[in-house]
Structures are given as C-alpha cells and as structure tokens.
C-alpha positions as CSV (number, residue, x, y, z in Angstrom):
1,X,102.0,232.3,-112.0
2,X,101.1,229.0,-113.3
3,X,102.9,226.2,-111.4
4,X,104.2,223.0,-113.1
5,X,102.0,219.9,-113.4
6,X,104.5,217.8,-111.1
7,X,104.2,220.5,-108.4
8,X,100.5,220.6,-108.6
9,X,100.0,216.7,-108.3
10,X,102.6,216.2,-105.6
11,X,100.7,215.3,-102.5
12,X,101.3,217.1,-99.1
13,X,101.8,214.7,-96.2
14,X,98.9,214.4,-93.9
15,X,101.2,214.6,-91.0
16,X,101.9,218.2,-91.7
17,X,98.2,219.0,-91.8
18,X,97.8,217.6,-88.3
19,X,100.9,219.6,-87.2
20,X,99.2,222.8,-88.7
21,X,96.1,222.1,-86.6
22,X,98.2,222.1,-83.4
23,X,99.2,225.8,-83.9
24,X,95.9,227.0,-82.5
25,X,95.6,224.5,-79.7
26,X,97.6,225.2,-76.4
27,X,99.7,222.7,-74.6
28,X,99.6,220.0,-77.2
29,X,101.5,216.7,-76.5
30,X,103.2,216.1,-79.9
31,X,103.1,212.3,-80.8
32,X,102.4,212.9,-84.5
33,X,105.9,213.7,-85.9
34,X,109.1,211.8,-86.1
35,X,111.2,214.3,-84.1
36,X,112.6,214.4,-80.6
37,X,111.7,216.0,-77.4
38,X,113.9,218.1,-75.0
39,X,115.1,215.2,-73.0
40,X,116.9,213.8,-76.2
41,X,118.4,217.1,-77.1
42,X,119.9,217.3,-73.6
43,X,121.8,214.0,-74.2
44,X,124.5,215.5,-76.4
45,X,123.9,219.2,-77.1
46,X,127.1,220.3,-75.4
47,X,129.0,217.6,-77.3
48,X,127.5,218.9,-80.5
49,X,128.3,222.5,-79.7
50,X,131.9,221.8,-79.0
51,X,132.2,219.9,-82.3
52,X,130.8,222.7,-84.2
53,X,133.1,225.1,-82.7
54,X,136.1,223.0,-83.3
55,X,135.0,222.4,-87.0
56,X,134.8,226.1,-87.5
57,X,138.3,226.8,-85.8
58,X,139.7,224.1,-88.0
59,X,138.6,225.9,-91.0
60,X,135.8,223.6,-92.3
61,X,134.0,226.6,-93.9
62,X,134.4,225.8,-97.7
63,X,132.8,223.5,-100.2
64,X,133.7,219.8,-100.1
65,X,133.6,217.4,-102.9
66,X,130.2,216.9,-104.4
67,X,130.1,213.5,-102.8
68,X,131.1,214.8,-99.4
69,X,134.1,215.0,-97.2
70,X,136.3,212.0,-97.8
71,X,137.1,211.8,-94.1
72,X,133.4,211.2,-93.4
73,X,132.9,208.7,-96.2
74,X,135.9,206.7,-94.8
75,X,134.4,206.8,-91.3
76,X,131.1,205.6,-92.7
77,X,132.9,202.7,-94.4
78,X,134.7,201.7,-91.2
79,X,131.3,202.0,-89.5
80,X,129.8,199.4,-91.8
81,X,132.9,197.1,-91.1
82,X,132.4,197.4,-87.3
83,X,128.6,197.4,-87.2
84,X,127.8,194.8,-89.8
85,X,131.0,193.2,-90.7
86,X,130.5,194.3,-94.4
87,X,133.0,195.8,-96.7
88,X,132.0,199.3,-98.1
89,X,134.5,201.3,-100.0
90,X,134.5,205.1,-99.2
91,X,134.2,205.8,-103.0
92,X,130.7,204.2,-102.9
93,X,129.5,206.5,-100.3
94,X,127.7,209.9,-101.1
95,X,126.8,212.4,-98.3
96,X,123.4,214.0,-98.6
97,X,121.2,216.5,-96.9
98,X,119.4,214.0,-94.8
99,X,117.8,210.7,-95.9
100,X,115.2,212.9,-97.7
101,X,117.9,214.1,-100.3
102,X,119.3,210.7,-100.3
103,X,116.0,209.3,-101.4
104,X,115.6,212.0,-104.1
105,X,119.2,211.4,-105.4
106,X,118.5,207.6,-105.4
107,X,115.3,208.1,-107.6
108,X,117.1,210.4,-110.0
109,X,119.8,208.0,-110.4
110,X,117.6,205.0,-111.3
111,X,114.3,206.0,-112.7
112,X,113.2,207.5,-116.0
113,X,109.9,209.2,-116.7
114,X,107.2,206.6,-116.5
115,X,109.2,203.9,-114.8
116,X,107.1,201.9,-112.3
117,X,108.5,201.7,-108.8
118,X,107.0,199.5,-106.0
119,X,106.3,201.2,-102.8
120,X,105.1,199.8,-99.4
121,X,101.3,200.5,-98.4
122,X,101.1,201.6,-95.6
123,X,104.5,203.3,-96.0
124,X,106.3,206.6,-95.7
125,X,104.3,209.1,-97.8
126,X,107.3,210.9,-99.2
127,X,108.2,207.7,-101.2
128,X,105.1,208.5,-103.3
129,X,105.7,212.3,-103.4
130,X,109.3,212.0,-104.5
131,X,108.6,209.3,-107.1
132,X,106.0,211.7,-108.6
133,X,108.5,214.6,-108.6
134,X,110.9,212.6,-110.7
135,X,108.2,211.5,-113.1
136,X,107.9,207.9,-112.1
137,X,104.8,205.8,-111.7
138,X,104.2,204.7,-108.1
139,X,102.7,201.2,-107.7
140,X,102.1,199.6,-104.3
141,X,102.7,196.3,-102.5
142,X,100.8,195.3,-99.4
143,X,102.1,194.1,-95.9
144,X,101.0,190.7,-94.5
145,X,99.3,190.1,-91.3
146,X,102.5,190.5,-89.4
147,X,103.2,193.8,-91.0
148,X,106.0,192.4,-93.2
149,X,106.2,193.0,-96.9
150,X,103.9,190.6,-98.8
151,X,106.6,188.9,-100.9
152,X,103.9,187.3,-103.2
153,X,102.6,190.7,-104.0
154,X,105.9,192.0,-104.8
155,X,106.8,189.0,-106.9
156,X,103.5,189.4,-108.9
157,X,104.4,193.0,-109.8
158,X,108.2,192.9,-110.0
159,X,108.4,192.0,-113.9
160,X,106.8,195.3,-114.8
161,X,108.7,197.4,-112.3
162,X,112.1,199.1,-112.4
163,X,112.6,199.6,-108.6
164,X,111.4,198.7,-105.2
165,X,111.7,200.6,-101.9
166,X,111.8,198.7,-98.6
167,X,112.1,200.2,-95.2
168,X,113.4,198.6,-92.1
169,X,113.1,199.3,-89.1
170,X,109.8,200.5,-90.5
171,X,108.0,203.8,-90.5
172,X,105.0,203.8,-89.7
173,X,104.7,200.3,-88.2
174,X,107.8,200.1,-86.0
175,X,108.3,196.4,-87.4
176,X,111.9,195.2,-87.9
177,X,112.2,192.8,-91.0
178,X,113.5,189.3,-90.6
179,X,116.4,187.9,-92.5
180,X,114.1,185.5,-94.2
181,X,111.9,188.2,-95.6
182,X,114.8,190.3,-96.8
183,X,116.4,187.2,-98.4
184,X,113.2,186.5,-100.2
185,X,113.1,190.1,-101.5
186,X,116.7,189.9,-102.7
187,X,115.8,186.7,-104.6
188,X,112.9,188.4,-106.3
189,X,115.0,191.4,-107.2
190,X,117.7,189.2,-108.5
191,X,115.3,187.3,-110.7
192,X,113.7,190.4,-112.1
193,X,116.8,192.7,-112.3
194,X,114.9,195.0,-109.9
195,X,116.6,198.0,-108.3
196,X,116.3,197.9,-104.5
197,X,116.3,201.1,-102.5
198,X,116.6,200.1,-98.8
199,X,115.7,202.8,-96.3
200,X,117.6,201.9,-93.2
201,X,117.3,205.3,-91.5
202,X,116.4,203.8,-88.2
203,X,118.9,201.0,-88.1
204,X,120.2,201.6,-84.6
205,X,116.9,202.0,-83.0
206,X,116.0,198.4,-82.4
207,X,114.8,196.6,-79.2
208,X,114.0,192.9,-79.1
209,X,115.2,192.1,-82.6
210,X,118.4,192.8,-84.7
211,X,118.5,194.9,-87.7
212,X,119.9,193.3,-90.9
213,X,121.0,195.4,-93.8
214,X,120.4,194.6,-97.3
215,X,124.0,195.0,-98.0
216,X,124.6,191.4,-96.7
217,X,123.0,190.0,-99.9
218,X,126.0,190.1,-102.3
219,X,123.9,188.9,-105.2
220,X,122.1,192.2,-105.6
221,X,124.9,194.7,-104.6
222,X,125.0,195.8,-108.3
223,X,121.5,196.8,-108.1
224,X,121.3,198.1,-104.6
225,X,121.2,201.6,-102.9
226,X,121.1,201.9,-99.1
227,X,119.9,205.2,-97.5
228,X,121.0,206.1,-94.0
229,X,120.8,209.1,-91.8
230,X,122.2,210.9,-88.7
231,X,118.7,212.3,-87.9
232,X,117.1,209.3,-86.3
233,X,119.6,207.0,-84.7
234,X,121.5,210.0,-83.4
235,X,118.5,212.1,-82.5
236,X,119.8,215.0,-84.6
237,X,116.9,215.8,-87.1
238,X,118.1,219.3,-87.4
239,X,121.5,218.4,-88.5
240,X,120.1,217.5,-91.9
241,X,122.8,215.0,-92.8
242,X,122.6,211.6,-94.4
243,X,124.2,209.3,-96.9
244,X,123.7,206.7,-99.6
245,X,125.7,203.7,-100.4
246,X,125.9,203.1,-104.1
247,X,126.9,200.2,-106.3
248,X,130.4,200.5,-108.0
249,X,130.8,203.1,-110.7
250,X,127.9,205.3,-109.7
251,X,129.5,207.8,-107.3
252,X,130.7,210.0,-110.2
253,X,127.3,210.2,-111.7
254,X,125.8,210.9,-108.2
255,X,128.4,213.6,-107.7
256,X,127.2,215.2,-111.0
257,X,123.7,215.3,-109.7
258,X,124.7,216.6,-106.4
259,X,126.5,219.5,-108.1
260,X,123.2,220.6,-109.6
261,X,121.1,220.0,-106.4
262,X,123.1,221.0,-103.4
263,X,126.7,221.3,-104.7
264,X,127.9,219.7,-101.5
265,X,126.7,219.2,-98.1
266,X,127.9,221.8,-95.3
267,X,131.5,221.0,-94.4
268,X,131.2,221.9,-90.8
269,X,128.3,219.4,-90.2
270,X,130.2,216.8,-92.1
271,X,133.1,217.2,-89.7
272,X,130.7,216.9,-86.8
273,X,129.3,213.7,-88.3
274,X,132.8,212.2,-88.3
275,X,132.9,212.2,-84.5
276,X,129.3,211.0,-84.3
277,X,129.8,207.9,-86.3
278,X,133.1,207.1,-84.7
279,X,131.2,207.2,-81.2
280,X,127.9,205.6,-82.5
281,X,127.7,202.8,-79.9
282,X,127.7,205.2,-76.9
283,X,125.4,207.7,-78.5
284,X,122.8,205.4,-80.0
285,X,122.6,203.3,-76.8
286,X,121.5,206.2,-74.7
287,X,118.8,207.2,-77.3
288,X,117.5,203.6,-77.6
289,X,117.3,203.2,-73.9
290,X,115.2,206.3,-73.5
291,X,113.0,205.3,-76.4
292,X,112.4,201.8,-75.0
293,X,111.4,203.3,-71.6
294,X,108.8,205.5,-73.5
295,X,107.5,202.8,-75.6
296,X,107.0,200.4,-72.7
297,X,105.1,203.1,-70.6
298,X,102.8,203.6,-73.6
299,X,102.1,199.9,-74.2
300,X,101.4,199.4,-70.4
301,X,98.8,202.2,-70.6
302,X,97.3,201.0,-73.8
303,X,96.7,197.5,-72.4
304,X,94.2,199.0,-70.1
305,X,91.9,199.0,-73.1
306,X,90.0,195.7,-74.0
307,X,91.2,194.0,-77.2
308,X,94.0,196.4,-78.0
309,X,95.8,195.8,-81.3
310,X,98.9,197.2,-82.8
311,X,101.9,196.4,-85.0
312,X,104.8,194.9,-83.1
313,X,106.8,198.0,-82.0
314,X,110.3,196.4,-82.5
315,X,112.1,199.3,-83.7
316,X,112.1,203.0,-84.8
317,X,109.9,204.9,-82.5
318,X,106.3,204.4,-83.5
319,X,103.3,202.4,-82.4
320,X,100.8,201.8,-85.2
321,X,97.6,201.4,-83.2
322,X,94.5,199.8,-84.6
323,X,91.5,202.1,-83.8
324,X,89.1,200.6,-86.3
325,X,86.8,199.2,-83.7
326,X,86.3,202.8,-82.3
327,X,86.2,204.9,-85.6
328,X,86.3,204.0,-89.3
329,X,88.1,207.3,-90.2
330,X,91.7,207.6,-88.9
331,X,91.6,211.3,-89.6
332,X,88.4,211.9,-87.8
333,X,89.9,209.9,-84.9
334,X,93.1,212.1,-84.9
335,X,91.4,215.4,-85.2
336,X,88.9,214.7,-82.4
337,X,91.7,213.4,-80.2
338,X,93.6,216.6,-80.7
339,X,90.6,218.9,-80.1
340,X,89.3,217.1,-77.0
341,X,92.5,215.8,-75.4
342,X,95.3,217.9,-76.9
343,X,97.2,214.9,-78.1
344,X,98.5,214.9,-81.7
345,X,98.8,211.6,-83.5
346,X,99.1,210.8,-87.3
347,X,96.1,209.2,-89.2
348,X,97.0,205.9,-90.7
349,X,95.4,207.1,-94.0
350,X,98.4,209.4,-94.4
351,X,100.5,206.4,-95.1
352,X,98.3,204.9,-97.7
353,X,94.8,203.3,-98.1
354,X,96.0,200.2,-96.2
355,X,96.8,202.5,-93.2
356,X,93.2,203.4,-92.6
357,X,91.8,202.2,-89.4
358,X,95.2,202.9,-87.7
359,X,96.9,205.8,-86.1
360,X,100.7,206.3,-85.7
361,X,101.9,207.3,-82.3
362,X,105.4,208.7,-82.0
363,X,107.2,208.1,-78.7
364,X,110.3,210.3,-79.3
365,X,108.9,212.9,-77.0
366,X,109.9,213.2,-73.3
367,X,108.9,210.3,-71.0
368,X,106.4,212.4,-69.1
369,X,104.7,213.4,-72.3
370,X,104.8,209.8,-73.7
371,X,103.1,208.7,-70.4
372,X,100.6,211.4,-70.2
373,X,99.7,211.2,-73.8
374,X,99.1,207.5,-73.6
375,X,96.8,208.2,-70.6
376,X,94.8,210.7,-72.5
377,X,94.4,208.3,-75.4
378,X,93.2,205.7,-73.1
379,X,90.8,208.1,-71.5
380,X,89.6,209.4,-74.8
381,X,88.6,205.9,-75.9
382,X,87.1,204.9,-72.6
383,X,84.9,208.0,-72.8
384,X,83.1,206.9,-76.0
385,X,85.6,206.6,-78.9
386,X,82.7,204.8,-80.8
387,X,80.9,208.0,-81.2
388,X,83.9,209.9,-82.9
389,X,82.7,209.5,-86.4
390,X,79.3,210.9,-85.6
391,X,80.8,214.0,-84.1
392,X,82.6,215.0,-87.4
C-alpha cells in the first residue's frame, strides 16, 4: 500500500532510535528517555490503584463530554487560582490524551496548510513532526548563550508567521524562562498578532527558580493556548492525560475536533486526575525532591571532568551536556557510550541542528542509576572520549 506524503515525510524522533538500540544490550542504564524509574512509581502506586478502583465502583465507565469531565475541568481551574493566582474558567479547559494530543489539538485549532510556525532549535522534536502532520511549515528560532529564546530572532520572523511554540521549563535544556523573557515574547506576539502555544508540561518540576505561566500576560490571552499534563509533574507518563487552556469561545470548536480524534478521554482516568490535582502540592513536592537529589549527584560527578559545560538544569529533569570538545557527532557519542558503558543518552542533534555537540541526560531514573550512569559517563570520557569519532 502506498502511504501518504505527510506520513512519509514525518520524521521519527532520534530518541526512539537510541531506545531501539538498547534492546540488544543487557543491563542498560536508561538516561535517554523522559520517563520515570521504579523509585518514582513506588511513590504513589497504591494511591493510584485505590483511586482507579473507586472510580470503577462509582461508575466512571462511560463517555464524558468531548472536552472532558466537568469536575476535572473545574478542579484544573481551581488549581490555577491556587497555584498561580490566575482566573481560568472550566469552560476554557479541554482534557486531552496527554500533552501530545494537546499539542496536536492546538495545532489543528490554529494552523492552516502552509502556515508558518516558529519552533525552538534545539527543541522538542515532536513540535516539528506534528506541525508537518497538520500541513504547516515549521520555521525555527535560536536560543541565546543562556539557552533562553533569542527574542531578536523571534521578532525578525514573527511577521511572516502564524504561531509560536515556547516551552518552559524546557526540554531538552532544563532551563526555566525568566519573566522578562516571557514578557518580551508576549509583546512580540501582541505586536504581530501571533498565536502563542506555551508548553508548560514540566511546570511543577523546578528547583532554584520559579515557573511563570504565560497566562499572566492578559494582553495575549485571546491568542494564547497553554498545554499541560499529568505525565511529568505527577510522574505518571502512563496515565496519558493532559489538558489545554484555550481562549474564550474555542472550547466548542475544540470539542468538535475531539469528537473526531478521540471522542473523549477515559472517564476513569479523569476521575483519578481530579484527586491528583487537588493534592498536587504533596505529590509534586516528593517527586521534585527526588529529582533534585538525582540532579545534584550527577552534577557532582560531572565536575570531576575538566572544563565541563552544560545548560543550567533549573527545571524539568534533563542535563544538556556539551560534549563537543570530545566528539563532533552527538550521535556517535551516544552510540559509543551505549555500546561501551551501557548508558543510554539522547544525541543533541535529535533536538535540531543547534543541538549538535550536546547530549541530553535524563535523571528521572532511580538515584543509584543516576549516580552510576554519571560515573560511567565520566569514566568513558576520561578513557579517551576524543577518539570516539574515529571509532565510528
């Protein structure tokens, strides 16, 4: 059968290629994928099990509204009031199958075939693939030396673009965007009537800095979509539940699209999410504490190397490590590290051409794995990382 043009040209994330390579290598320490290790699952698996059982007993076994369970949408609105001091109406919240479907829904709502959308480079690769899937034309803006969006680059391309995606806390860099940068972006968007899609999936995983939501900028609320999820902040990637916050008047259109994509998210999982978001402080605090411990252990090990360089790991659970002095190819670096030390990391080139020379280290594994993985990376480089490229 002949496949469609869009299916053919949609890129496959490099992170999945690395994960495939691990299948034939025993006892790999997985630091390549943004998922959680056993220690995190143990935090609240009994709580989740009881919530699921209760949801089934209470009869949450049918379809919900296309936009999701109103009880959950109301709980999310209350969460934004408590967490950010910002008013969000339940009618503006649409529940999705993870942030991934939230992203797809956002692009379908805002872009026509051929529209240009500005994406970060380096940035989450699915921004590109999903933009291609909806027929849009991905364009890219760079990050500055502090791994913050280059607002001059954005401004120079804004007039010709329909939409812009930003992501804070950031994947792959781990950087948390400052209020000043977000304000600059909001002003550029306002001046150019640019739709802003703000991916805030990691908002509760921050360490030294505070997360600021784009919802605080009232002047762009009519052109703003915020994407969020229960996958990262709650360490529940398998729950596959997220949500978007839309401008006034769009939830009906979004519901129409939902009807034709998923009908509605699973009722039982939505009922579970009500309890999760009402207890977000306690749950996310435990997760963040464990992640901070893992991050600090890795950084301590990495500083055994001379002239170590990485993006400031202020949030999410990634360290974007500069390996350019050891190897010009991030893929060759990751492949050789995997084969020789059984540690999987993601090549920076998988996040765009500006990611070359870096690898992304995920520290959402167990503490022992994080520490051992970091030791193996340091050992690998001390044994002759400069020769990597010649071996491939």
